[in-house]
C-alpha positions as CSV (number, residue, x, y, z in Angstrom):
1,M,71.1,164.2,197.5
2,K,72.6,161.4,195.5
3,T,76.0,162.0,193.8
4,H,77.0,160.1,190.7
5,R,80.7,160.1,189.8
6,I,81.2,160.7,186.0
7,A,84.5,160.2,184.2
8,L,84.7,162.6,181.2
9,Y,86.9,161.3,178.3
10,P,86.5,164.1,175.7
11,G,89.1,162.5,173.3
12,D,89.9,164.0,169.9
13,G,88.6,166.2,167.2
14,I,85.1,167.4,168.0
15,G,85.0,165.2,171.1
16,P,85.8,168.0,173.5
17,E,83.3,170.4,171.8
18,V,80.4,168.0,172.2
19,V,81.4,167.0,175.7
20,D,81.4,170.6,176.8
21,A,77.9,171.1,175.2
22,T,76.7,168.0,177.0
23,V,78.0,169.2,180.4
24,A,76.2,172.5,179.8
25,A,72.9,170.6,179.3
26,L,73.5,168.3,182.2
27,D,74.3,171.3,184.5
28,A,71.0,172.9,183.4
29,V,68.9,169.8,184.2
30,E,70.7,169.4,187.5
31,R,69.9,173.0,188.5
32,Q,66.2,172.1,188.2
33,G,66.6,170.2,191.5
34,G,66.1,166.6,190.6
35,G,67.7,165.5,193.8
36,F,71.0,164.4,192.3
37,H,74.5,165.7,191.6
38,L,76.9,164.8,188.8
39,A,80.6,165.0,190.0
40,Y,82.9,165.1,187.0
41,E,86.5,164.2,186.6
42,R,88.0,165.0,183.2
43,F,90.8,163.1,181.5
44,D,92.9,164.5,178.6
45,W,93.5,161.1,177.0
46,G,93.8,160.9,173.2
47,M,96.1,162.9,171.0
48,T,96.8,165.5,173.7
49,H,98.1,162.7,175.9
50,Y,100.0,161.1,173.0
51,D,101.8,164.4,172.3
52,R,103.0,164.5,175.9
53,H,103.6,160.9,176.7
54,G,103.8,158.9,173.4
55,R,100.7,156.9,174.1
56,V,97.0,157.8,173.8
57,A,96.1,156.7,177.4
58,P,98.1,155.8,180.5
59,E,98.8,152.1,181.2
60,D,96.6,152.1,184.2
61,F,93.6,153.9,182.6
62,L,91.3,151.0,183.3
63,A,92.1,151.0,187.0
64,T,91.5,154.8,187.0
65,L,88.1,154.5,185.5
66,R,86.9,151.5,187.5
67,P,85.6,153.4,190.5
68,F,83.3,155.7,188.5
69,D,79.6,155.3,188.2
70,A,79.7,156.0,184.5
71,I,82.1,157.1,181.7
72,F,81.2,159.7,179.1
73,L,83.2,159.7,175.9
74,G,83.3,162.4,173.2
75,A,85.1,160.7,170.3
76,V,88.6,159.3,169.6
77,G,90.8,159.3,166.5
78,W,92.8,161.6,164.3
79,P,93.8,159.5,161.3
80,A,96.1,162.2,159.7
81,R,98.3,162.0,162.8
82,L,98.0,158.5,164.1
83,P,96.3,155.3,162.7
84,D,92.8,154.6,164.0
85,H,93.7,151.2,165.2
86,V,96.1,152.9,167.7
87,T,93.8,155.7,168.9
88,L,90.8,153.4,169.2
89,T,92.6,150.8,171.3
90,P,91.6,152.2,174.7
91,L,87.9,152.3,173.6
92,I,88.0,148.6,172.5
93,R,89.9,147.6,175.6
94,L,87.3,149.4,177.7
95,R,84.4,147.6,176.1
96,Q,86.1,144.2,176.6
97,A,87.7,144.6,180.0
98,F,84.6,146.1,181.5
99,D,82.4,143.6,179.7
100,L,80.3,146.3,178.0
101,Y,78.7,143.7,175.8
102,A,75.4,145.5,175.1
103,C,75.9,148.5,172.8
104,V,72.5,150.2,172.4
105,R,72.2,152.7,169.6
106,P,68.7,154.3,169.1
107,A,67.9,156.0,165.9
108,R,64.8,158.1,165.2
109,T,63.5,160.9,163.1
110,F,62.8,164.3,164.7
111,P,60.1,166.9,163.7
112,G,62.0,169.8,162.1
113,V,64.8,167.6,160.7
114,R,64.5,166.5,157.1
115,G,65.9,163.1,156.3
116,P,67.2,161.9,152.9
117,L,64.5,159.4,152.2
118,R,61.4,160.0,150.1
119,S,59.2,158.3,152.7
120,E,58.0,160.6,155.5
121,Q,57.0,157.8,157.8
122,P,58.7,158.3,161.2
123,I,61.6,156.0,162.1
124,D,62.1,154.8,165.6
125,L,64.4,151.8,166.0
126,V,67.3,150.6,168.1
127,V,70.4,148.8,166.9
128,V,71.8,146.5,169.6
129,R,75.4,145.6,168.9
130,E,77.2,142.7,170.5
131,N,80.1,144.6,171.9
132,S,82.6,142.2,173.4
133,E,83.6,139.6,170.8
134,G,83.0,138.9,167.2
135,E,85.2,140.6,164.6
136,Y,86.7,143.0,167.1
137,V,88.6,140.5,169.2
138,D,92.4,141.0,168.7
139,N,92.9,137.5,167.5
140,G,95.3,137.0,164.6
141,G,98.6,138.0,163.2
142,V,100.8,138.9,160.2
143,L,103.3,136.7,158.4
144,A,106.1,137.9,156.2
145,A,105.2,141.6,157.0
146,G,106.2,144.1,154.4
147,T,107.0,141.5,151.7
148,P,105.1,140.5,148.6
149,D,104.1,137.3,150.4
150,E,102.5,139.1,153.4
151,V,99.6,137.3,154.9
152,A,97.2,138.8,157.5
153,V,94.8,136.6,159.5
154,Q,92.1,138.0,161.7
155,T,89.8,135.5,163.2
156,A,86.4,136.5,164.6
157,V,85.2,134.8,167.9
158,H,81.6,134.1,168.5
159,T,80.6,132.2,171.6
160,R,77.3,130.7,172.6
161,R,77.4,132.6,175.9
162,G,78.0,135.9,174.1
163,I,75.3,135.3,171.5
164,E,72.7,134.1,174.0
165,R,73.2,137.0,176.4
166,I,72.9,139.7,173.7
167,L,69.8,138.1,172.3
168,R,68.2,137.9,175.7
169,F,69.0,141.5,176.3
170,S,67.5,142.4,172.9
171,F,64.3,140.4,173.5
172,E,63.9,142.1,176.9
173,L,64.4,145.5,175.2
174,A,61.8,144.7,172.5
175,R,59.3,143.9,175.3
176,T,59.6,147.6,176.5
177,R,59.0,148.9,172.9
178,R,56.9,147.5,170.0
179,R,57.7,143.8,170.7
180,K,59.5,143.1,167.4
181,L,63.1,141.8,167.1
182,T,65.1,141.4,163.9
183,M,68.4,139.5,164.0
184,I,71.1,140.2,161.5
185,T,73.1,137.2,160.2
186,K,75.1,136.0,157.3
187,S,74.6,132.3,157.8
188,N,74.3,131.6,154.1
189,A,78.0,132.3,153.7
190,Q,79.5,132.2,157.2
191,R,78.6,128.6,157.9
192,Y,80.0,128.2,161.4
193,A,79.7,131.5,163.3
194,Y,76.4,132.8,162.0
195,V,74.8,129.4,161.9
196,L,75.5,129.4,165.6
197,W,73.7,132.8,165.9
198,D,70.7,131.3,163.9
199,R,70.6,128.2,166.2
200,V,70.6,130.2,169.4
201,L,67.9,132.5,168.1
202,V,65.6,129.5,167.3
203,E,66.3,128.1,170.8
204,L,65.5,131.3,172.6
205,A,62.5,132.6,170.6
206,P,59.9,130.3,172.3
207,Q,60.9,131.9,175.7
208,F,59.8,135.3,174.3
209,G,56.6,134.3,172.6
210,D,55.2,137.8,173.0
211,V,57.9,139.2,170.7
212,A,57.7,138.9,166.9
213,V,61.0,137.5,165.5
214,D,62.5,138.1,162.1
215,K,65.9,137.3,160.6
216,L,67.8,139.1,157.8
217,H,71.1,138.6,156.1
218,I,73.3,141.7,156.5
219,D,73.1,142.5,152.8
220,A,69.4,142.3,152.7
221,A,69.2,144.3,155.9
222,T,71.1,147.3,154.4
223,L,68.5,147.3,151.6
224,E,65.4,147.0,153.8
225,L,66.6,149.7,156.3
226,V,66.6,152.1,153.4
227,R,63.4,150.8,151.7
228,R,61.2,150.3,154.8
229,P,63.0,151.6,158.0
230,H,59.8,152.5,159.7
231,T,59.0,148.7,160.1
232,F,62.0,148.0,162.3
233,D,62.0,148.0,166.1
234,V,64.9,146.3,167.8
235,V,67.7,145.2,165.4
236,V,70.4,143.0,166.9
237,G,73.7,141.8,165.3
238,S,77.3,141.0,165.8
239,N,80.0,143.6,166.6
240,L,80.8,144.3,163.0
241,F,77.2,144.2,161.7
242,G,75.9,146.4,164.5
243,D,78.7,148.9,163.9
244,I,77.9,149.2,160.2
245,L,74.1,149.3,160.6
246,S,74.2,152.0,163.2
247,D,76.0,154.3,160.8
248,L,73.4,153.5,158.2
249,T,70.6,154.4,160.6
250,G,72.3,157.7,161.2
251,G,72.2,158.4,157.5
252,I,68.5,157.5,157.0
253,T,67.3,159.6,160.0
254,G,69.1,162.8,158.9
255,S,72.6,162.8,160.4
256,L,75.0,160.6,162.4
257,G,75.3,163.7,164.7
258,L,71.8,162.9,166.1
259,N,72.5,159.4,167.2
260,P,73.3,158.4,170.8
261,S,74.7,155.2,172.2
262,A,75.3,153.3,175.4
263,N,77.9,150.6,176.0
264,L,76.3,148.7,178.9
265,N,77.4,146.1,181.4
266,P,73.9,145.0,182.2
267,E,75.0,143.2,185.4
268,R,76.5,146.5,186.6
269,R,79.8,145.0,187.7
270,F,81.7,147.7,185.9
271,P,80.9,151.3,184.9
272,S,79.0,151.6,181.6
273,L,80.2,154.0,178.9
274,F,78.1,156.5,177.0
275,E,79.1,158.2,173.7
276,P,77.6,159.7,170.5
277,V,77.8,157.3,167.6
278,H,79.7,159.8,165.4
279,G,83.5,159.9,165.2
280,S,86.0,162.6,165.9
281,A,85.4,164.5,162.6
282,P,88.8,166.2,162.5
283,D,87.8,168.1,159.3
284,I,85.4,170.3,161.3
285,A,87.2,170.2,164.7
286,G,87.6,173.7,166.1
287,K,85.2,175.3,163.7
288,G,82.3,175.4,166.2
289,I,79.8,173.7,164.0
290,A,79.7,170.1,165.4
291,N,76.2,168.8,166.2
292,P,76.1,168.0,169.9
293,T,72.6,166.5,170.0
294,G,73.9,162.9,169.7
295,A,76.1,163.5,172.7
296,I,73.4,165.2,174.7
297,L,71.0,162.3,174.0
298,S,73.7,159.9,175.0
299,A,73.8,161.8,178.3
300,A,70.0,161.2,178.6
301,M,70.7,157.5,178.2
302,M,73.3,157.8,181.0
303,L,70.8,159.5,183.3
304,D,68.4,156.7,182.6
305,W,71.1,154.1,183.5
306,L,71.9,156.0,186.7
307,G,68.2,155.9,187.8
308,E,67.5,159.6,187.1
309,K,64.7,158.9,184.6
310,A,62.8,162.1,185.1
311,A,65.9,164.1,184.3
312,A,66.5,161.9,181.2
313,T,63.0,162.5,180.0
314,R,63.5,166.3,180.3
315,V,66.7,166.2,178.4
316,R,65.2,164.3,175.5
317,A,62.1,166.6,175.4
318,A,64.3,169.7,175.4
319,V,66.3,168.3,172.4
320,E,63.2,167.5,170.5
321,R,61.7,170.9,171.1
322,A,64.9,172.6,170.1
323,L,65.1,170.7,166.8
324,A,61.4,171.3,166.1
325,G,62.1,175.0,166.4
326,C,64.5,174.8,163.5
327,N,67.6,175.1,165.7
328,L,69.7,173.1,163.2
329,T,73.4,172.7,162.7
330,P,74.9,172.4,159.2
331,D,74.8,168.6,159.1
332,I,71.0,168.7,159.3
333,G,70.5,171.6,156.9
334,G,70.8,174.6,159.3
335,G,73.4,177.2,160.1
336,L,73.7,177.2,163.9
337,T,76.9,176.8,165.7
338,T,77.6,174.2,168.4
339,A,77.2,177.0,171.0
340,Q,73.9,178.2,169.5
341,I,72.2,174.9,169.4
342,T,73.5,174.1,172.9
343,A,72.0,177.4,174.1
344,A,68.7,176.5,172.5
345,I,68.6,173.1,174.3
346,V,69.6,174.7,177.6
347,G,66.9,177.3,177.1
348,Q,64.3,174.6,176.6
349,L,65.5,172.9,179.8
350,Q,65.1,176.2,181.7
351,A,61.7,177.0,180.2
């Protein structure tokens, strides 16, 4: 039996609640005898760690996580207690230090879940976010802080290497789906960085002649993802654009609580990280009403990555059947608690 070592990083707010739900689902699929075992180690980093030690994660947290096969994160952040740019620092450091440059964020509609759009055509797309550079590089500074003359400079970094590898990854992903790629740019106003994205796309496209290629400016993309979301397949963009659009896709499919994500190092030199797209939602933390399906679907992506594809397929099918049976949390129009929808998914896995 193969053992996969999993680092659990529940984090803040509803993070521990959705991680507990996910472990319950994973335990259920493991009991079915798929020939694998998930060995967990849990880390109480986040606000709990900050209250004890004055920092949200230990200095050596990267070295601690390095030996694991995968990392599973709940959510981080508690803005009322500590600024987000502090609580999110370990996550951004993880993405960059472990070169988790491909952030894959599927979004789809589910039978039984009503979305906000008038169109009833099913949505099934993936946002691929360049995850290692762009606007999230800590590159800048502040002059004359706290004075009327304060100046803040934050400079995005876009490299040919970074752009090319995320576009290649996205083309290859499109080949496994409906063979359509849409790149998000803003080259009409950002004349250096996004013109480079445009040029690299033009250079690479002939190598993937079996994939239809489209390009949209970010402002037009936000319109078209609402107007005709069913026409998109793989959508690729920079760190900032991918972050924004993946929240939008959560909105148009019914809830951000449904959306999973994977932060991948495709070369597998480091452990990849899996997390729901949603944040820590401190306003509902402890109320037992958080939607765990995005986290559980993130675990399915983790199982795929670990080579346990049959188990991943069972998890996704169980979630779909549970949702189709009107097992809905408040964010998607129902009244179930976190525990109740988790039990429904586990029940489907055991059926």
